[in-house]
N, C-alpha and C positions, 0 to 999 in steps of 0.2 A: 538414495541420500541417506546417510547415517543419522539416527536419533540423536537429537540435541536438547540437552536439559540446561536451563540457565537459572542461576540465582543471582539477582541484581541487589547489591547491598544499596540501601537508601539511606544516605547520611551514614550514621554508624548504627542505628537502631532498627531500621525496617527492612523487610525482605519482600522482593516480588518474585514470585516463581513462575516461570513460563516453560511450557512443554510444547514443542511444534516447531514452526518455521522460526528461522533466527531473527532476533530483535536486534536492530543494529544501534549501537551508541557510538558517537563521536568519541575517538580516544584510542590508545594503543591497546592491542590484544598481543599477549605472549603465550605461548603453548608449551605445556608440560605433557610429554608422552608417557604412557602407561604401556610398559614392554616386558617380554619374558623370553626365556629361551623355548626353542621348539618343543622340549619335552616338559616344560614347566618347572623345572628344578631350580630356577633363579628368576626372580621378578624384581623390576625397578621402575623408578620414576626417572625421566631424563628431560631437562636436567634435574638434579636432585637439590641443586641450590639456585635461586634465581633472584636477582635484584631488579625492582621495578619502581616506577614513580608512583605516588598516591594518584588513584583515579584510572589505575590500569586493569583491564579484564584479564583474567587468567583462564585459559581454556585447557581442560584436562581432556586428552583424547586417548582412548583405549585401543592401542595399535597391537596388542597382544592376541594372536589369533586362538590361543588356547585357553585363556583365563578370563573371568570377569573380575573387576577392579573397582574399588571406590576411592574418591578423593574426600577424605574426612579430616576436618581440622580437630585438633586436640581441645576439647572444652567439656566441662562437667554436665551440660545439657544433652552432650551427644555420648551415649554409652558410658557415662559416668567417668570419663577421662580427665586427667589433670589439664588445667587451662594453659595453653601455650600459644595463644593469639593475644593481641592487645586487649586490654579491658575496653569494653565499648563497641568492639568489632562484633559484626554479626557471625555467628557460628555456621558452618556450612558442612552438609554431607550430601554427596552425589547420588547415593544409593548405588546399586550395583551397576555398572556399565558393561555391557556385551562388548565384544569386539566391533570396533567401528563406531561406537557411541561417543559422545562428548558431553562436557559440563562445563559451564563458565561461572566465575564469581568475580565481582568487581570489587577491588580492595581499595578503600578510601581512607584508612587511618595509617599513619606511619607506625612502623615496628616490625616485628619478627612473627611470622606466621608458621608454625610447625604442623604438618599433617601426614597422614598415613593412609594405607590400604587396609581397610578392615580385615579382610580375610588373610592378608600377607604381613602384616606388622611384625609377627614373629619370624619372618624371613627378612626383616630389615626394609621392607618397602615404606620408606619414609621419606619426607622432602621439607625444605625450608624455603620460604619466600621472604625476602627482605624488602619492605616497602618503605621507601625514602633512605634517609641517613640519620645516624645519631644526632646530628645537629638540628634535625626539624623539630618544630613545636609539636609537643605532644608524643614524641617518640617513646616507644616502649620496647627494650631490648628483649633478648632472648630469655626463656623461662630458665631458671636456675634449679627449680625443684624436679627431681626424676620421676616422683610419683610411683606408678606402677609400671612405667615402660620398660620393656625387655631391655637388656643390655645391648642387643643387636640393633635395636631401634635407636638408641642414644648414641651408639657408635656411628650410625648412619647419617647424622646431621652434619653438614658441613659448617664451618664457624662462619659467624656473621663477617668477620674480616675477610675470609677468603672468598665469600659471595660478592662482597663490596668491591673487593680487588679485581675479580675475573667478571663480574656481571652475571655470569652462569657457571655452575660448577657441575661437571657431569659425573655420573657414577664410575667407580674404578673399572677399566677396561672398555669404557664407552667412548667413541670419538666426539 
């Protein structure tokens, strides 16, 4: 059985970390795969854009047989990165996931959550989750400050509009 790490957001402020057997919560679970080519020259999240309702658990699964990956949100407390998640949302970092490992995060606040793979951000391995819709109370839209993000990362985020229209946006060349 693959190793599974979970971070469950409690309200908007607290975090409970669990390592070991799955901890089951009622609610929707959506999966984002971490993948790469066989030689490792290209890496990506699939989907790269995902629309979910508040209270959805997002499971990141490393299906890349040749690379370790992280699912790390943009936040100043994590590697001094610019904040690109809603104010009050609990920041997350999966740490390095080996092939077959997974990590879960419960997203409770409406808004836009941008995330990346720590060792592969400069290769454009980024993604965006849209929780709720702009009409929801407390909605916080996408960050407008680029900060120190590389251009390839900034170019990798699908628009909020495209995500809301499609529900999930796959990286170029992926079904």
